[in-house]
Backbone atoms as SQL, in Angstrom:
CREATE TABLE atoms (id INTEGER PRIMARY KEY, chain TEXT, resi INTEGER, resn TEXT, atom TEXT, x REAL, y REAL, z REAL);
INSERT INTO atoms VALUES
  (1, 'A', 1, 'MET', 'N', 109.481, 123.481, 104.270),
  (2, 'A', 1, 'MET', 'CA', 108.509, 122.450, 103.946),
  (3, 'A', 1, 'MET', 'C', 108.265, 121.594, 105.193),
  (4, 'A', 2, 'GLN', 'N', 107.015, 121.328, 105.471),
  (5, 'A', 2, 'GLN', 'CA', 106.673, 120.507, 106.622),
  (6, 'A', 2, 'GLN', 'C', 107.039, 119.052, 106.367),
  (7, 'A', 3, 'LYS', 'N', 107.318, 118.341, 107.446),
  (8, 'A', 3, 'LYS', 'CA', 107.699, 116.937, 107.346),
  (9, 'A', 3, 'LYS', 'C', 106.623, 116.124, 106.632),
  (10, 'A', 4, 'SER', 'N', 105.360, 116.356, 106.967),
  (11, 'A', 4, 'SER', 'CA', 104.281, 115.576, 106.358),
  (12, 'A', 4, 'SER', 'C', 104.202, 115.819, 104.849),
  (13, 'A', 5, 'THR', 'N', 104.421, 117.048, 104.422),
  (14, 'A', 5, 'THR', 'CA', 104.410, 117.369, 102.996),
  (15, 'A', 5, 'THR', 'C', 105.571, 116.669, 102.292),
  (16, 'A', 6, 'PHE', 'N', 106.732, 116.687, 102.913),
  (17, 'A', 6, 'PHE', 'CA', 107.913, 116.027, 102.363),
  (18, 'A', 6, 'PHE', 'C', 107.672, 114.530, 102.206),
  (19, 'A', 7, 'LEU', 'N', 107.061, 113.901, 103.201),
  (20, 'A', 7, 'LEU', 'CA', 106.781, 112.467, 103.135),
  (21, 'A', 7, 'LEU', 'C', 105.790, 112.139, 102.027),
  (22, 'A', 8, 'VAL', 'N', 104.800, 112.988, 101.838),
  (23, 'A', 8, 'VAL', 'CA', 103.829, 112.777, 100.759),
  (24, 'A', 8, 'VAL', 'C', 104.529, 112.854, 99.407),
  (25, 'A', 9, 'LEU', 'N', 105.410, 113.822, 99.234),
  (26, 'A', 9, 'LEU', 'CA', 106.135, 113.961, 97.971),
  (27, 'A', 9, 'LEU', 'C', 107.030, 112.759, 97.699),
  (28, 'A', 10, 'ILE', 'N', 107.724, 112.292, 98.719),
  (29, 'A', 10, 'ILE', 'CA', 108.560, 111.092, 98.569),
  (30, 'A', 10, 'ILE', 'C', 107.691, 109.903, 98.185),
  (31, 'A', 11, 'GLY', 'N', 106.582, 109.752, 98.859),
  (32, 'A', 11, 'GLY', 'CA', 105.673, 108.644, 98.565),
  (33, 'A', 11, 'GLY', 'C', 105.163, 108.684, 97.137),
  (34, 'A', 12, 'ARG', 'N', 104.826, 109.874, 96.666),
  (35, 'A', 12, 'ARG', 'CA', 104.341, 110.018, 95.278),
  (36, 'A', 12, 'ARG', 'C', 105.425, 109.655, 94.275),
  (37, 'A', 13, 'ARG', 'N', 106.659, 110.063, 94.565),
  (38, 'A', 13, 'ARG', 'CA', 107.759, 109.745, 93.652),
  (39, 'A', 13, 'ARG', 'C', 108.018, 108.238, 93.614),
  (40, 'A', 14, 'ILE', 'N', 107.927, 107.591, 94.759),
  (41, 'A', 14, 'ILE', 'CA', 108.102, 106.133, 94.799),
  (42, 'A', 14, 'ILE', 'C', 106.980, 105.463, 94.022),
  (43, 'A', 15, 'ALA', 'N', 105.752, 105.882, 94.256),
  (44, 'A', 15, 'ALA', 'CA', 104.606, 105.290, 93.561),
  (45, 'A', 15, 'ALA', 'C', 104.720, 105.491, 92.056),
  (46, 'A', 16, 'GLN', 'N', 105.169, 106.670, 91.626),
  (47, 'A', 16, 'GLN', 'CA', 105.319, 106.939, 90.195),
  (48, 'A', 16, 'GLN', 'C', 106.413, 106.074, 89.584),
  (49, 'A', 17, 'ALA', 'N', 107.544, 105.966, 90.281),
  (50, 'A', 17, 'ALA', 'CA', 108.639, 105.130, 89.779),
  (51, 'A', 17, 'ALA', 'C', 108.208, 103.671, 89.715),
  (52, 'A', 18, 'ARG', 'N', 107.433, 103.255, 90.692),
  (53, 'A', 18, 'ARG', 'CA', 106.917, 101.872, 90.712),
  (54, 'A', 18, 'ARG', 'C', 105.988, 101.644, 89.522),
  (55, 'A', 19, 'ALA', 'N', 105.104, 102.589, 89.274),
  (56, 'A', 19, 'ALA', 'CA', 104.180, 102.481, 88.141),
  (57, 'A', 19, 'ALA', 'C', 104.940, 102.491, 86.817),
  (58, 'A', 20, 'ASP', 'N', 105.972, 103.321, 86.735),
  (59, 'A', 20, 'ASP', 'CA', 106.782, 103.388, 85.518),
  (60, 'A', 20, 'ASP', 'C', 107.445, 102.045, 85.208),
  (61, 'A', 21, 'LYS', 'N', 107.798, 101.309, 86.257),
  (62, 'A', 21, 'LYS', 'CA', 108.410, 99.983, 86.090),
  (63, 'A', 21, 'LYS', 'C', 107.373, 98.888, 85.857),
  (64, 'A', 22, 'GLY', 'N', 106.103, 99.224, 86.101),
  (65, 'A', 22, 'GLY', 'CA', 105.050, 98.225, 85.951),
  (66, 'A', 22, 'GLY', 'C', 104.972, 97.258, 87.121),
  (67, 'A', 23, 'TYR', 'N', 105.497, 97.686, 88.273),
  (68, 'A', 23, 'TYR', 'CA', 105.489, 96.841, 89.471),
  (69, 'A', 23, 'TYR', 'C', 104.225, 97.084, 90.289),
  (70, 'A', 24, 'SER', 'N', 103.692, 96.033, 90.849),
  (71, 'A', 24, 'SER', 'CA', 102.641, 96.172, 91.849),
  (72, 'A', 24, 'SER', 'C', 103.317, 96.517, 93.174),
  (73, 'A', 25, 'GLN', 'N', 102.518, 96.935, 94.148),
  (74, 'A', 25, 'GLN', 'CA', 103.089, 97.179, 95.474),
  (75, 'A', 25, 'GLN', 'C', 103.696, 95.901, 96.025),
  (76, 'A', 26, 'ALA', 'N', 103.041, 94.784, 95.801),
  (77, 'A', 26, 'ALA', 'CA', 103.550, 93.507, 96.313),
  (78, 'A', 26, 'ALA', 'C', 104.907, 93.169, 95.697),
  (79, 'A', 27, 'MET', 'N', 105.051, 93.423, 94.409),
  (80, 'A', 27, 'MET', 'CA', 106.325, 93.132, 93.740),
  (81, 'A', 27, 'MET', 'C', 107.449, 94.003, 94.298),
  (82, 'A', 28, 'LEU', 'N', 107.183, 95.298, 94.436),
  (83, 'A', 28, 'LEU', 'CA', 108.216, 96.189, 94.954),
  (84, 'A', 28, 'LEU', 'C', 108.536, 95.870, 96.404),
  (85, 'A', 29, 'ALA', 'N', 107.522, 95.615, 97.191),
  (86, 'A', 29, 'ALA', 'CA', 107.750, 95.285, 98.596),
  (87, 'A', 29, 'ALA', 'C', 108.640, 94.055, 98.721),
  (88, 'A', 30, 'GLU', 'N', 108.382, 93.051, 97.898),
  (89, 'A', 30, 'GLU', 'CA', 109.210, 91.842, 97.950),
  (90, 'A', 30, 'GLU', 'C', 110.651, 92.152, 97.545),
  (91, 'A', 31, 'LYS', 'N', 110.826, 92.910, 96.468),
  (92, 'A', 31, 'LYS', 'CA', 112.169, 93.250, 95.997),
  (93, 'A', 31, 'LYS', 'C', 112.933, 94.084, 97.028),
  (94, 'A', 32, 'ALA', 'N', 112.219, 94.948, 97.768),
  (95, 'A', 32, 'ALA', 'CA', 112.854, 95.815, 98.764),
  (96, 'A', 32, 'ALA', 'C', 112.881, 95.189, 100.154),
  (97, 'A', 33, 'ASN', 'N', 112.307, 94.004, 100.275),
  (98, 'A', 33, 'ASN', 'CA', 112.283, 93.270, 101.545),
  (99, 'A', 33, 'ASN', 'C', 111.584, 94.064, 102.660),
  (100, 'A', 34, 'ILE', 'N', 110.412, 94.610, 102.307),
  (101, 'A', 34, 'ILE', 'CA', 109.559, 95.269, 103.297),
  (102, 'A', 34, 'ILE', 'C', 108.141, 94.742, 103.101),
  (103, 'A', 35, 'SER', 'N', 107.281, 94.997, 104.054),
  (104, 'A', 35, 'SER', 'CA', 105.908, 94.526, 103.928),
  (105, 'A', 35, 'SER', 'C', 105.118, 95.423, 102.971),
  (106, 'A', 36, 'VAL', 'N', 104.096, 94.852, 102.388),
  (107, 'A', 36, 'VAL', 'CA', 103.229, 95.622, 101.494),
  (108, 'A', 36, 'VAL', 'C', 102.570, 96.762, 102.260),
  (109, 'A', 37, 'SER', 'N', 102.151, 96.505, 103.482),
  (110, 'A', 37, 'SER', 'CA', 101.495, 97.565, 104.259),
  (111, 'A', 37, 'SER', 'C', 102.459, 98.707, 104.562),
  (112, 'A', 38, 'HIS', 'N', 103.715, 98.385, 104.820),
  (113, 'A', 38, 'HIS', 'CA', 104.703, 99.450, 105.065),
  (114, 'A', 38, 'HIS', 'C', 104.919, 100.268, 103.796),
  (115, 'A', 39, 'LEU', 'N', 105.056, 99.602, 102.655),
  (116, 'A', 39, 'LEU', 'CA', 105.210, 100.317, 101.389),
  (117, 'A', 39, 'LEU', 'C', 103.992, 101.191, 101.110),
  (118, 'A', 40, 'SER', 'N', 102.813, 100.658, 101.337),
  (119, 'A', 40, 'SER', 'CA', 101.591, 101.425, 101.120),
  (120, 'A', 40, 'SER', 'C', 101.577, 102.685, 101.982),
  (121, 'A', 41, 'ASN', 'N', 101.962, 102.542, 103.232),
  (122, 'A', 41, 'ASN', 'CA', 102.006, 103.699, 104.131),
  (123, 'A', 41, 'ASN', 'C', 103.054, 104.719, 103.691),
  (124, 'A', 42, 'ILE', 'N', 104.182, 104.241, 103.183),
  (125, 'A', 42, 'ILE', 'CA', 105.218, 105.147, 102.677),
  (126, 'A', 42, 'ILE', 'C', 104.684, 105.897, 101.464),
  (127, 'A', 43, 'GLU', 'N', 104.072, 105.178, 100.533),
  (128, 'A', 43, 'GLU', 'CA', 103.566, 105.818, 99.316),
  (129, 'A', 43, 'GLU', 'C', 102.475, 106.841, 99.608),
  (130, 'A', 44, 'ARG', 'N', 101.729, 106.647, 100.670),
  (131, 'A', 44, 'ARG', 'CA', 100.674, 107.603, 101.035),
  (132, 'A', 44, 'ARG', 'C', 101.188, 108.705, 101.951),
  (133, 'A', 45, 'GLY', 'N', 102.477, 108.667, 102.291),
  (134, 'A', 45, 'GLY', 'CA', 103.064, 109.697, 103.143),
  (135, 'A', 45, 'GLY', 'C', 102.688, 109.570, 104.595),
  (136, 'A', 46, 'ARG', 'N', 102.233, 108.400, 104.986),
  (137, 'A', 46, 'ARG', 'CA', 101.807, 108.196, 106.378),
  (138, 'A', 46, 'ARG', 'C', 102.924, 107.707, 107.290),
  (139, 'A', 47, 'LYS', 'N', 103.976, 107.172, 106.698),
  (140, 'A', 47, 'LYS', 'CA', 105.110, 106.663, 107.482),
  (141, 'A', 47, 'LYS', 'C', 106.401, 107.189, 106.887),
  (142, 'A', 48, 'SER', 'N', 107.329, 107.501, 107.762),
  (143, 'A', 48, 'SER', 'CA', 108.655, 107.871, 107.278),
  (144, 'A', 48, 'SER', 'C', 109.429, 106.590, 106.984),
  (145, 'A', 49, 'LEU', 'N', 110.543, 106.730, 106.316),
  (146, 'A', 49, 'LEU', 'CA', 111.338, 105.560, 106.008),
  (147, 'A', 49, 'LEU', 'C', 112.785, 105.819, 106.366),
  (148, 'A', 50, 'SER', 'N', 113.449, 104.766, 106.754),
  (149, 'A', 50, 'SER', 'CA', 114.858, 104.892, 107.108),
  (150, 'A', 50, 'SER', 'C', 115.687, 105.012, 105.841),
  (151, 'A', 51, 'ALA', 'N', 116.921, 105.436, 106.006),
  (152, 'A', 51, 'ALA', 'CA', 117.836, 105.512, 104.868),
  (153, 'A', 51, 'ALA', 'C', 118.018, 104.132, 104.245),
  (154, 'A', 52, 'GLU', 'N', 118.082, 103.121, 105.074),
  (155, 'A', 52, 'GLU', 'CA', 118.245, 101.756, 104.576),
  (156, 'A', 52, 'GLU', 'C', 117.080, 101.350, 103.680),
  (157, 'A', 53, 'VAL', 'N', 115.862, 101.610, 104.126),
  (158, 'A', 53, 'VAL', 'CA', 114.679, 101.259, 103.334),
  (159, 'A', 53, 'VAL', 'C', 114.636, 102.098, 102.059),
  (160, 'A', 54, 'LEU', 'N', 114.972, 103.367, 102.148),
  (161, 'A', 54, 'LEU', 'CA', 115.027, 104.217, 100.962),
  (162, 'A', 54, 'LEU', 'C', 115.982, 103.636, 99.927),
  (163, 'A', 55, 'LEU', 'N', 117.155, 103.234, 100.368),
  (164, 'A', 55, 'LEU', 'CA', 118.137, 102.674, 99.444),
  (165, 'A', 55, 'LEU', 'C', 117.676, 101.353, 98.851),
  (166, 'A', 56, 'ARG', 'N', 117.020, 100.520, 99.647),
  (167, 'A', 56, 'ARG', 'CA', 116.508, 99.245, 99.120),
  (168, 'A', 56, 'ARG', 'C', 115.415, 99.486, 98.086),
  (169, 'A', 57, 'ILE', 'N', 114.540, 100.450, 98.341),
  (170, 'A', 57, 'ILE', 'CA', 113.481, 100.780, 97.381),
  (171, 'A', 57, 'ILE', 'C', 114.101, 101.332, 96.100),
  (172, 'A', 58, 'ALA', 'N', 115.040, 102.258, 96.229),
  (173, 'A', 58, 'ALA', 'CA', 115.694, 102.839, 95.054),
  (174, 'A', 58, 'ALA', 'C', 116.398, 101.762, 94.237),
  (175, 'A', 59, 'GLU', 'N', 117.086, 100.868, 94.906),
  (176, 'A', 59, 'GLU', 'CA', 117.776, 99.778, 94.208),
  (177, 'A', 59, 'GLU', 'C', 116.774, 98.875, 93.492),
  (178, 'A', 60, 'ALA', 'N', 115.689, 98.534, 94.161),
  (179, 'A', 60, 'ALA', 'CA', 114.667, 97.673, 93.560),
  (180, 'A', 60, 'ALA', 'C', 114.036, 98.337, 92.336),
  (181, 'A', 61, 'LEU', 'N', 113.910, 99.655, 92.372),
  (182, 'A', 61, 'LEU', 'CA', 113.327, 100.402, 91.257),
  (183, 'A', 61, 'LEU', 'C', 114.365, 100.792, 90.206),
  (184, 'A', 62, 'GLN', 'N', 115.634, 100.566, 90.519),
  (185, 'A', 62, 'GLN', 'CA', 116.743, 100.934, 89.642),
  (186, 'A', 62, 'GLN', 'C', 116.730, 102.426, 89.335),
  (187, 'A', 63, 'VAL', 'N', 116.544, 103.217, 90.400),
  (188, 'A', 63, 'VAL', 'CA', 116.613, 104.672, 90.314),
  (189, 'A', 63, 'VAL', 'C', 117.538, 105.160, 91.422),
  (190, 'A', 64, 'SER', 'N', 117.963, 106.401, 91.332),
  (191, 'A', 64, 'SER', 'CA', 118.813, 106.953, 92.381),
  (192, 'A', 64, 'SER', 'C', 117.943, 107.384, 93.568),
  (193, 'A', 65, 'ALA', 'N', 118.536, 107.347, 94.729),
  (194, 'A', 65, 'ALA', 'CA', 117.836, 107.848, 95.916),
  (195, 'A', 65, 'ALA', 'C', 117.524, 109.329, 95.750),
  (196, 'A', 66, 'ASP', 'N', 118.420, 110.056, 95.075),
  (197, 'A', 66, 'ASP', 'CA', 118.203, 111.482, 94.822),
  (198, 'A', 66, 'ASP', 'C', 116.908, 111.724, 94.051),
  (199, 'A', 67, 'SER', 'N', 116.606, 110.845, 93.097),
  (200, 'A', 67, 'SER', 'CA', 115.388, 111.048, 92.294),
  (201, 'A', 67, 'SER', 'C', 114.130, 110.854, 93.132),
  (202, 'A', 68, 'ILE', 'N', 114.257, 110.136, 94.226),
  (203, 'A', 68, 'ILE', 'CA', 113.126, 109.958, 95.139),
  (204, 'A', 68, 'ILE', 'C', 113.051, 111.135, 96.123),
  (205, 'A', 69, 'LEU', 'N', 114.187, 111.606, 96.567),
  (206, 'A', 69, 'LEU', 'CA', 114.218, 112.653, 97.586),
  (207, 'A', 69, 'LEU', 'C', 113.995, 114.062, 97.035),
  (208, 'A', 70, 'PHE', 'N', 114.459, 114.309, 95.821),
  (209, 'A', 70, 'PHE', 'CA', 114.471, 115.679, 95.310),
  (210, 'A', 70, 'PHE', 'C', 113.743, 115.772, 93.968),
  (211, 'A', 71, 'THR', 'N', 113.161, 116.941, 93.724),
  (212, 'A', 71, 'THR', 'CA', 112.537, 117.197, 92.426),
  (213, 'A', 71, 'THR', 'C', 113.605, 117.680, 91.455),
  (214, 'A', 72, 'ASP', 'N', 113.269, 117.682, 90.199),
  (215, 'A', 72, 'ASP', 'CA', 114.210, 118.136, 89.178),
  (216, 'A', 72, 'ASP', 'C', 114.454, 119.620, 89.278);
C-alpha cells in the first residue's frame, strides 16, 4: 500500500470516529491539542501524523490507536 493511500485511510477513520462522537473538527482539535487546519489536513490524507498526535487523537475520541491504523 502506498503511503498516500494509507494516510487517506487513516484520515477517513479519524473523520468517521469524530462524526460518530458528534464532534466538530474544532472540538476534536482542541481536545487533541492540535490546530484545526492540521486536523483537517490529516483527515484529508494530506499530512502525516506523529505517534504522539495519533495517540492524542485516539484518546480524545476514546478509541484505540489500532482502530485508526488498521481495518477490521
